ZAROZA-933936 format. One line per 3 residues: their letters; for each residue z, x, y of N, C-alpha, C, O. Coordinates in Angstrom, 1 decimal. Layout:
N
A	Z:X:Y:Z:X:Y:Z:X:Y:Z:X:Y ~ ...
This chain:
182
MNI	19.6:16.4:11.6:20.1:15.0:12.0:19.2:14.2:10.2:18.0:14.4:10.0 ~ 19.8:13.5:9.3:19.9:13.3:8.4:18.9:11.9:8.4:19.2:11.1:9.3 ~ 17.6:11.6:7.4:17.0:10.3:7.4:18.0:9.8:7.0:18.7:10.3:6.1
ADK	18.2:8.3:7.6:18.9:7.1:7.4:18.3:5.9:7.9:17.2:6.1:8.4 ~ 18.7:4.6:7.7:17.9:3.6:7.9:17.9:3.9:9.3:18.5:4.9:9.7 ~ 17.1:2.9:10.2:16.4:2.6:11.5:16.1:4.1:12.2:15.9:4.2:13.4
LYV	16.2:4.9:11.5:15.3:5.9:11.9:14.3:6.5:12.0:13.8:6.5:10.9 ~ 13.5:7.1:12.9:12.3:7.4:13.2:12.0:8.7:12.1:12.8:9.6:12.0 ~ 11.0:8.5:11.4:10.9:9.7:10.2:8.9:10.0:10.4:7.9:9.2:10.6
AID	8.9:11.0:10.2:7.3:11.2:10.4:7.6:12.7:9.1:8.5:13.5:9.2 ~ 6.5:12.6:7.9:6.6:13.3:7.1:5.0:14.0:6.8:4.1:13.2:7.2 ~ 4.6:15.1:6.4:3.4:15.4:6.2:3.2:15.1:4.5:4.3:15.0:4.1
YRL	2.5:15.1:3.7:2.6:14.4:2.6:1.0:14.7:1.6:-0.2:14.6:2.0 ~ 1.5:14.9:0.3:0.2:15.0:-0.5:0.7:14.0:-1.8:1.7:14.2:-2.5 ~ -0.1:12.9:-1.9:0.0:12.1:-3.0:-1.1:12.4:-4.1:-2.2:12.7:-3.7
TLD	-0.8:12.2:-5.5:-1.3:12.5:-6.5:-0.9:11.8:-7.5:0.3:11.4:-7.5 ~ -1.8:11.3:-8.9:-1.6:10.6:-9.7:-0.6:11.9:-11.1:-0.7:13.1:-11.2 ~ 0.1:11.2:-11.7:0.8:12.2:-12.6:-0.3:12.8:-13.5:0.2:13.3:-14.5
SGE	-1.7:12.7:-13.4:-2.7:13.7:-13.8:-3.0:14.5:-13.4:-3.5:15.5:-13.9 ~ -2.8:14.3:-11.6:-3.0:15.8:-10.8:-4.4:15.5:-9.8:-5.0:16.3:-9.2 ~ -4.7:13.8:-9.9:-5.9:13.7:-9.2:-5.4:13.2:-7.8:-5.0:12.1:-7.4
EID	-5.5:14.2:-7.4:-5.3:14.0:-6.0:-5.8:12.3:-5.2:-6.8:11.7:-5.6 ~ -5.0:11.9:-4.3:-5.3:10.3:-3.9:-5.3:9.8:-2.2:-5.8:8.9:-1.5 ~ -4.3:11.2:-1.9:-4.5:11.0:-0.4:-3.6:11.7:0.2:-2.4:11.8:-0.3
KSP	-3.8:12.2:1.1:-2.9:13.1:2.1:-2.6:12.7:3.6:-3.0:11.7:4.2 ~ -1.6:13.7:4.0:-1.9:13.4:5.8:-2.7:14.1:6.5:-2.4:15.3:6.5 ~ -3.8:13.8:7.3:-4.4:14.8:8.2:-3.9:15.9:8.6:-2.8:15.4:9.0
AGE	-3.8:17.2:8.9:-3.5:18.4:9.5:-3.4:17.8:11.2:-4.2:17.4:12.0 ~ -1.5:17.9:11.1:-1.2:17.7:12.1:-1.3:16.3:12.5:-1.8:16.1:13.6 ~ -0.9:15.3:11.6:-0.9:14.0:11.7:0.0:13.6:10.9:-0.5:12.8:10.0
PLG	1.2:13.8:10.8:2.2:13.1:9.5:2.2:11.6:9.6:1.6:11.0:10.5 ~ 2.8:11.1:8.7:3.1:9.4:8.6:4.1:9.5:9.4:4.8:10.5:9.3 ~ 4.2:8.7:10.1:5.5:8.2:10.5:6.1:6.8:10.5:5.3:6.0:10.4
FIA	7.4:6.3:10.7:7.8:5.1:9.9:9.2:4.9:10.4:9.8:5.8:11.1 ~ 9.6:3.8:10.2:11.3:3.4:10.6:11.8:3.1:9.2:11.4:2.2:8.4 ~ 13.0:4.3:9.0:13.5:4.4:7.5:13.9:3.0:7.6:14.1:2.5:8.7
GSG	14.0:2.4:6.5:14.7:1.5:5.9:14.3:0.0:5.9:14.9:-1.0:5.6 ~ 12.9:0.3:6.5:12.3:-1.3:7.0:11.2:-1.7:6.3:10.7:-2.8:6.4 ~ 10.7:-0.8:5.4:10.4:-1.3:4.2:8.6:-1.1:4.3:7.8:-1.5:3.4
QII	8.2:-0.2:5.7:7.1:0.6:5.5:6.5:1.4:4.9:5.4:1.8:5.5 ~ 6.8:1.9:3.9:6.4:2.8:2.8:7.0:2.2:1.6:7.9:1.4:1.7 ~ 6.5:2.6:0.5:7.0:2.3:-1.1:8.3:2.5:-1.2:8.7:3.5:-0.5
PGL	9.3:1.7:-2.1:11.2:1.8:-1.8:11.0:3.2:-2.7:12.2:3.6:-2.5 ~ 10.7:3.7:-3.3:10.8:4.9:-4.4:11.0:6.3:-3.3:11.9:7.1:-3.2 ~ 9.8:6.2:-2.6:9.3:7.5:-1.5:10.7:7.3:-0.7:11.4:8.3:-0.6
ENA	10.9:6.2:-0.2:11.8:5.4:1.1:13.4:6.0:0.4:14.3:6.5:1.0 ~ 13.3:5.8:-0.7:15.0:5.7:-1.5:15.0:7.5:-1.4:15.7:8.2:-0.6 ~ 14.4:7.9:-1.9:14.1:9.7:-2.3:14.1:10.2:-1.1:14.5:11.3:-0.9
LMG	13.8:9.5:0.1:14.0:10.8:1.7:15.2:10.4:1.9:15.8:11.3:2.5 ~ 15.9:9.5:1.8:17.0:9.2:2.4:17.9:10.6:2.4:17.9:11.1:1.3 ~ 18.5:11.2:3.4:19.6:12.0:3.8:18.9:13.2:3.7:19.6:14.2:3.6
MKV	17.0:13.4:3.9:16.9:15.1:3.8:16.5:15.0:5.4:16.4:13.9:6.0 ~ 16.3:16.2:5.9:16.0:16.9:7.3:15.0:17.3:7.5:14.1:17.4:6.6 ~ 14.8:17.7:9.1:13.8:18.3:9.7:13.6:19.5:8.2:14.5:19.9:7.6
GDS	12.8:19.7:8.0:12.2:21.6:7.2:12.4:20.9:5.6:11.7:21.4:4.7 ~ 13.0:20.0:5.4:12.9:19.5:4.4:11.9:19.8:3.3:10.9:19.8:4.0 ~ 11.5:19.9:2.2:10.3:19.7:1.4:11.0:19.3:-0.1:12.0:19.6:-0.6
SRI	9.9:18.4:-0.6:10.3:18.1:-2.1:9.0:17.4:-2.7:8.1:16.8:-2.1 ~ 9.1:17.5:-4.1:8.3:17.0:-4.6:9.1:15.6:-5.2:10.3:15.6:-5.6 ~ 8.3:14.3:-5.0:9.2:13.1:-5.3:8.2:12.3:-6.5:7.0:12.1:-6.1
VVE	8.5:12.0:-7.6:8.1:11.1:-8.5:8.5:9.9:-8.4:9.7:9.6:-8.6 ~ 7.6:8.8:-8.0:7.9:7.3:-8.1:6.9:6.3:-9.1:5.7:6.1:-9.1 ~ 8.0:6.0:-9.8:7.6:5.2:-10.9:6.6:3.8:-10.5:6.6:3.6:-9.3
PDD	5.9:3.0:-11.3:4.8:1.7:-11.1:6.3:0.8:-10.1:6.1:0.5:-8.9 ~ 7.3:0.5:-10.7:8.3:-0.4:-10.6:8.6:-0.5:-9.2:8.6:-1.5:-8.5 ~ 9.0:1.1:-8.6:9.5:1.3:-7.0:8.1:1.9:-6.5:8.3:3.0:-6.1
AYG	7.1:1.5:-6.5:5.9:1.6:-5.8:5.0:0.4:-5.8:5.2:-0.3:-4.7 ~ 4.1:-0.1:-6.4:3.3:-0.9:-6.5:3.1:-2.1:-7.1:2.2:-2.9:-6.9 ~ 4.2:-2.0:-8.0:4.7:-2.4:-9.3:4.0:-2.7:-10.4:2.9:-2.4:-9.9
AVS	3.7:-3.2:-11.8:3.2:-3.4:-12.7:1.5:-4.2:-12.5:1.1:-4.9:-11.5 ~ 0.9:-3.8:-13.6:-0.1:-4.4:-13.0:-0.2:-6.0:-14.0:0.0:-6.1:-15.2 ~ -0.6:-6.9:-13.0:-0.4:-8.2:-13.2:-1.6:-9.1:-13.7:-2.7:-9.3:-13.1
DDL	-1.3:-9.5:-14.7:-2.8:-10.7:-15.1:-3.1:-12.0:-14.4:-4.1:-12.6:-14.2 ~ -1.7:-12.3:-14.0:-2.3:-13.2:-13.1:-3.2:-12.9:-11.8:-3.9:-13.7:-11.3 ~ -3.0:-11.9:-11.4:-4.0:-11.1:-10.2:-5.6:-11.0:-11.0:-6.6:-10.5:-10.4
LQD	-5.7:-11.4:-11.9:-7.6:-11.6:-12.2:-7.6:-12.6:-12.5:-6.8:-13.3:-13.2 ~ -9.2:-12.9:-11.2:-9.3:-14.4:-10.8:-10.9:-14.2:-10.8:-11.5:-13.4:-10.1 ~ -11.6:-15.2:-11.6:-13.0:-16.0:-12.0:-13.5:-16.1:-10.5:-12.5:-15.9:-9.7
IPM	-14.6:-16.2:-10.0:-15.0:-16.1:-8.8:-16.5:-16.4:-9.1:-17.2:-15.6:-9.8 ~ -17.0:-17.9:-8.4:-18.6:-17.8:-8.6:-19.7:-16.9:-8.1:-19.7:-16.6:-6.9 ~ -20.6:-16.5:-9.1:-21.4:-15.3:-8.3:-21.8:-15.4:-7.1:-21.9:-14.5:-6.2
DQF	-22.2:-16.8:-7.1:-22.7:-17.2:-6.0:-22.0:-16.7:-4.2:-22.4:-16.8:-3.0 ~ -20.9:-16.4:-4.8:-19.7:-16.0:-3.7:-19.7:-14.5:-3.4:-18.8:-13.9:-2.8 ~ -20.7:-14.0:-3.9:-21.2:-12.3:-3.5:-22.3:-12.6:-2.9:-22.8:-13.7:-2.9
PED	-23.0:-11.0:-2.0:-24.2:-11.0:-1.5:-25.2:-10.9:-2.8:-25.0:-10.1:-3.7 ~ -26.3:-11.9:-2.7:-27.4:-11.8:-3.5:-28.3:-10.7:-4.0:-28.9:-10.8:-5.0 ~ -28.3:-9.5:-3.1:-29.0:-8.6:-2.7:-28.3:-7.3:-3.6:-28.5:-6.1:-3.3
VEI	-27.6:-7.7:-4.4:-26.5:-6.8:-4.6:-26.3:-7.0:-6.1:-25.9:-8.2:-6.4 ~ -26.4:-6.1:-7.1:-26.6:-6.4:-8.4:-24.9:-6.2:-8.7:-24.5:-5.0:-8.7 ~ -24.0:-7.4:-9.0:-22.9:-7.0:-9.6:-22.5:-6.2:-10.6:-23.0:-6.6:-11.7
EPG	-21.7:-5.2:-10.9:-21.0:-4.3:-11.5:-19.6:-4.4:-12.1:-18.8:-5.0:-11.4 ~ -19.2:-4.0:-12.9:-17.4:-4.1:-13.0:-17.4:-2.1:-12.0:-18.1:-1.0:-12.1 ~ -16.2:-2.6:-11.2:-15.8:-1.3:-11.3:-16.4:-1.0:-9.2:-16.3:0.0:-8.4
MTF	-17.0:-2.5:-8.9:-17.6:-2.4:-7.5:-16.1:-2.9:-7.2:-15.3:-3.5:-7.9 ~ -16.2:-2.5:-5.5:-15.1:-3.0:-5.0:-16.1:-3.6:-3.8:-17.2:-3.2:-3.4 ~ -15.3:-5.0:-3.4:-15.9:-5.8:-1.8:-14.8:-6.2:-1.1:-13.7:-6.4:-1.8
EAH	-14.9:-6.3:0.1:-13.8:-6.7:0.9:-14.1:-8.3:1.3:-15.2:-8.7:1.8 ~ -13.0:-9.2:0.8:-13.3:-10.6:0.7:-12.1:-11.0:2.2:-11.2:-10.3:2.6 ~ -12.4:-12.3:2.7:-12.0:-12.8:3.6:-10.4:-13.5:3.1:-10.5:-14.7:2.7
GPH	-9.0:-12.9:2.9:-8.0:-14.0:3.0:-7.9:-15.2:4.1:-8.7:-15.6:5.0 ~ -6.8:-15.4:3.8:-5.9:-15.9:4.6:-5.4:-15.5:6.3:-5.5:-16.2:7.3 ~ -5.1:-14.5:6.1:-4.6:-13.5:6.9:-5.3:-12.0:6.9:-4.5:-11.1:7.1
GPV	-6.8:-11.8:6.7:-7.4:-11.1:7.1:-8.1:-10.6:6.0:-8.2:-11.3:4.9 ~ -8.8:-9.2:6.1:-9.6:-9.0:4.8:-8.4:-8.5:3.6:-7.2:-8.2:3.7 ~ -9.3:-8.8:2.5:-8.8:-7.8:1.2:-9.4:-7.3:0.6:-10.6:-7.7:0.8
MIS	-9.2:-6.4:-0.2:-10.1:-5.6:-1.1:-9.8:-6.2:-2.6:-8.8:-6.7:-3.0 ~ -10.9:-6.1:-3.2:-11.3:-7.0:-4.5:-12.0:-6.1:-5.6:-13.1:-5.6:-5.2 ~ -11.7:-5.8:-6.6:-12.4:-5.0:-7.7:-12.9:-6.0:-8.4:-12.5:-7.2:-8.4
VSK	-14.1:-5.5:-9.0:-14.7:-6.2:-10.0:-14.6:-5.8:-11.3:-15.3:-4.8:-11.7 ~ -13.7:-6.6:-12.2:-13.0:-6.3:-13.6:-14.6:-6.0:-14.6:-15.0:-5.1:-15.2 ~ -15.1:-7.7:-14.4:-16.4:-8.2:-15.5:-17.4:-8.7:-15.2:-17.1:-8.9:-14.0
VNT	-18.6:-9.2:-15.4:-19.5:-9.9:-15.0:-19.5:-10.9:-16.0:-19.1:-10.5:-17.1 ~ -19.9:-12.2:-15.9:-19.5:-13.3:-16.8:-21.0:-14.0:-16.6:-21.3:-15.0:-16.0 ~ -21.9:-13.3:-17.3:-23.0:-13.8:-17.7:-23.0:-15.8:-17.8:-23.5:-16.7:-17.1
ADD	-22.4:-15.7:-18.8:-22.5:-16.7:-19.3:-22.0:-18.4:-18.5:-22.5:-19.5:-18.7 ~ -21.1:-18.0:-17.5:-21.0:-19.1:-16.7:-21.3:-18.6:-15.1:-20.7:-19.2:-14.2 ~ -22.1:-17.6:-15.0:-22.4:-17.1:-13.9:-20.7:-16.9:-13.1:-20.9:-17.4:-12.0
TVT	-19.8:-16.7:-13.2:-18.7:-15.9:-12.5:-18.5:-14.3:-12.6:-19.3:-13.5:-13.1 ~ -17.6:-14.0:-11.9:-17.1:-12.5:-11.8:-16.0:-12.7:-11.8:-15.5:-13.5:-11.0 ~ -14.9:-11.8:-12.9:-13.3:-11.8:-12.7:-13.2:-10.2:-12.2:-13.6:-9.0:-12.6
VDL	-12.4:-10.8:-10.9:-12.3:-9.9:-9.7:-10.7:-9.6:-10.2:-10.3:-10.5:-10.8 ~ -10.1:-8.7:-10.0:-8.8:-7.9:-10.2:-8.2:-7.6:-8.2:-8.7:-7.0:-7.3 ~ -7.1:-8.2:-8.2:-6.6:-8.3:-6.7:-5.5:-7.5:-7.1:-4.6:-7.4:-6.2
NHP	-5.4:-6.8:-8.2:-4.0:-6.3:-8.2:-4.3:-5.0:-7.2:-5.3:-4.8:-6.6 ~ -3.3:-4.1:-7.1:-3.8:-3.0:-5.5:-3.9:-1.8:-6.6:-3.4:-1.5:-7.7 ~ -4.6:-1.5:-5.9:-5.7:-0.1:-7.0:-4.7:0.8:-7.5:-5.1:1.3:-8.6
LAG	-3.4:1.2:-7.0:-2.2:2.2:-7.6:-1.1:1.1:-8.4:0.0:1.4:-8.9 ~ -1.6:-0.1:-8.4:-0.6:-0.9:-9.7:-0.6:-0.2:-11.2:-1.5:0.2:-11.9 ~ 0.7:-0.2:-11.4:0.7:0.6:-13.2:0.9:1.8:-13.0:1.1:2.5:-14.0
KTL	0.7:2.4:-11.7:0.8:4.4:-11.8:1.7:4.9:-11.5:2.4:4.6:-10.6 ~ 1.9:6.0:-12.2:3.0:6.8:-11.5:2.5:7.8:-10.2:1.5:8.4:-10.3 ~ 3.3:7.7:-9.2:2.8:8.5:-8.2:3.6:9.5:-7.9:4.7:9.4:-8.2
CFE	3.1:10.6:-7.2:3.7:12.0:-7.2:3.2:12.7:-5.6:2.1:13.1:-5.1 ~ 4.5:12.6:-5.2:4.6:12.8:-3.3:4.9:14.3:-3.0:6.1:14.6:-3.0 ~ 4.1:15.2:-2.9:4.6:16.5:-2.3:4.9:16.1:-0.8:4.0:15.6:-0.1
VNV	6.1:16.2:-0.2:6.7:15.9:1.2:7.3:16.7:2.3:8.5:16.9:2.3 ~ 6.5:17.0:3.1:7.4:17.5:4.1:8.0:16.8:4.9:7.5:15.7:5.1 ~ 9.0:17.0:5.5:9.9:16.1:6.6:9.5:17.2:8.2:9.9:18.3:8.6
VEV	8.8:16.4:8.8:8.6:17.1:10.2:9.4:16.6:11.4:9.5:17.3:12.3 ~ 9.9:15.2:11.5:10.8:14.8:12.4:11.5:13.5:11.8:11.3:12.8:10.9 ~ 12.6:13.7:12.9:13.7:12.4:12.5:14.6:12.3:13.4:15.5:13.1:13.5
RQP	14.3:11.2:14.3:14.8:10.8:15.4:15.0:9.3:15.4:14.7:8.6:14.4 ~ 15.9:8.9:16.8:15.9:7.8:16.9:14.9:7.0:17.6:14.6:7.3:18.7 ~ 14.1:5.8:17.0:12.7:5.2:17.3:12.7:4.9:18.8:13.8:4.8:19.5
SAE	12.0:4.9:19.0:11.4:4.2:20.9:11.6:2.9:20.5:11.7:2.3:19.4 ~ 11.7:2.4:22.1:11.2:0.9:22.0:10.1:0.3:21.8:9.8:-0.8:21.7 ~ 9.4:1.6:21.8:8.0:0.8:21.5:7.6:0.5:20.0:7.1:-0.5:19.6
ELA	8.0:1.8:19.1:7.7:1.6:18.2:9.1:0.7:17.2:9.0:0.4:16.0 ~ 10.2:0.4:18.1:10.8:-1.2:17.7:10.1:-2.5:18.0:10.2:-3.6:17.4 ~ 9.5:-2.3:18.7:8.6:-3.4:19.0:7.5:-3.7:18.4:7.0:-4.8:18.6
ELA	6.8:-2.7:17.5:5.9:-2.3:17.0:5.8:-3.2:15.5:4.8:-3.8:15.0 ~ 7.4:-3.0:15.0:8.0:-3.4:13.7:8.0:-4.8:14.0:7.3:-5.5:13.3 ~ 8.6:-5.2:15.1:9.2:-6.4:15.2:8.2:-7.6:15.1:8.6:-8.8:15.2
DDC	6.5:-7.1:14.9:5.8:-7.6:15.5:5.3:-7.7:13.5:4.3:-8.5:13.3 ~ 5.6:-7.3:12.8:5.3:-8.2:11.6:6.5:-8.0:10.6:7.6:-7.7:11.1 ~ 6.4:-8.0:9.5:7.3:-8.1:8.3:8.1:-7.0:7.7:9.0:-6.7:6.9
GCG	7.2:-6.5:8.4:7.7:-4.9:7.8:7.4:-4.1:6.8:7.8:-3.0:6.6 ~ 6.2:-5.1:5.9:5.7:-4.4:4.7:4.9:-3.3:4.9:4.5:-2.6:4.0 ~ 4.6:-3.1:6.0:3.6:-1.8:6.2:1.8:-2.1:5.8:0.8:-1.4:6.1
CGS	1.9:-4.0:5.0:0.2:-3.9:5.0:-0.6:-4.0:6.1:-1.8:-3.9:5.9 ~ 0.2:-4.3:7.7:-0.8:-4.6:8.8:-1.2:-5.9:8.7:-2.4:-5.8:9.1 ~ -1.1:-6.9:8.4:-1.4:-8.4:8.1:-0.4:-9.5:8.3:-0.4:-10.6:7.7
HAD	0.6:-9.1:9.5:1.2:-9.5:9.7:1.4:-10.1:10.9:2.0:-11.1:11.0 ~ 0.5:-9.3:12.4:0.8:-9.4:13.3:1.2:-10.6:14.1:1.9:-10.6:15.1 ~ 0.5:-11.9:13.3:0.9:-13.4:13.8:2.4:-13.6:13.6:3.0:-14.6:14.2
GSC	3.1:-12.8:12.8:4.7:-13.1:12.3:4.7:-14.1:11.1:5.6:-14.9:11.0 ~ 3.9:-13.9:10.4:3.6:-14.7:8.9:4.3:-13.5:8.2:4.7:-12.4:8.7 ~ 4.5:-14.2:6.5:4.9:-13.4:5.9:5.0:-13.7:4.1:6.0:-13.8:3.4
EPS	3.7:-13.7:3.9:3.4:-14.7:2.5:2.9:-13.6:1.6:1.7:-13.3:1.6 ~ 4.0:-12.9:0.7:3.5:-12.4:-0.4:1.9:-12.7:-1.0:1.3:-13.8:-1.1 ~ 1.6:-11.7:-1.1:0.2:-11.5:-2.0:-0.7:-12.1:-1.1:-1.7:-11.4:-0.7
SSC	-0.5:-13.5:-0.7:-1.7:-14.3:-0.8:-2.1:-13.8:0.9:-3.2:-14.0:1.3 ~ -1.3:-13.1:1.9:-1.4:-12.8:2.9:-1.7:-11.8:3.4:-1.8:-11.7:4.7 ~ -1.9:-10.6:2.2:-2.1:-9.0:2.3:-3.0:-8.9:1.2:-3.7:-8.0:1.3
GSG	-3.4:-9.6:-0.1:-4.5:-9.2:-1.4:-2.8:-8.9:-1.8:-1.8:-9.1:-1.1 ~ -2.8:-8.3:-3.0:-1.9:-7.7:-3.9:-1.6:-6.2:-3.2:-2.1:-5.5:-2.4 ~ -0.4:-6.2:-4.1:0.2:-4.7:-3.5:1.1:-4.7:-2.3:1.8:-3.7:-2.1
CNC	1.1:-6.0:-1.3:1.8:-6.2:0.0:3.3:-6.2:-0.8:4.1:-6.4:0.2 ~ 3.8:-6.2:-1.5:5.2:-6.8:-1.9:5.9:-6.8:-1.1:6.8:-6.0:-1.1 ~ 5.8:-7.8:0.2:6.6:-7.5:1.1:7.8:-9.0:0.8:8.4:-9.5:1.6
GG	7.7:-9.4:-0.5:8.6:-10.6:-0.8:8.8:-11.4:0.0:9.9:-11.8:0.0 ~ 7.9:-11.9:1.1:8.2:-13.1:2.4:9.4:-12.8:2.8:10.0:-13.4:3.7
């Protein structure tokens, strides 16, 4: 059976940047499962997998526009320093978990502005603007179970996991990188 829309797919994968730096991989014996065509994985990877079957392996290169998008200056925000823990010296590169309207959001410190006691944070997805290289092996292709379909119906299908309440608001609900499009 070839990968097509509405089929359950499981892949073993290794993700690297085009520099070769490993970013992520599926744990041994725990492939990544998703329903094809539902937007649960980035579009560039999903599109490249279409038509593959169990046992197929491939190296798939995904450009930023088909992954987490370009870096957006609109997602840089200044936050008052008193919104950060008092016992931590804030430095560029640090990451914090903030509370967004629909759950936790990861933010990264870009700059500390001592002149006005603010911190510039970056809400872009950490992989925004990056070319992603996947080594994939297709391990399962089948009809999805009723339970898998029910889980999919609980959110908008963007894969961020922040939509269990049925809402679907791009960026504000998932932080940056959701790209669910509402």
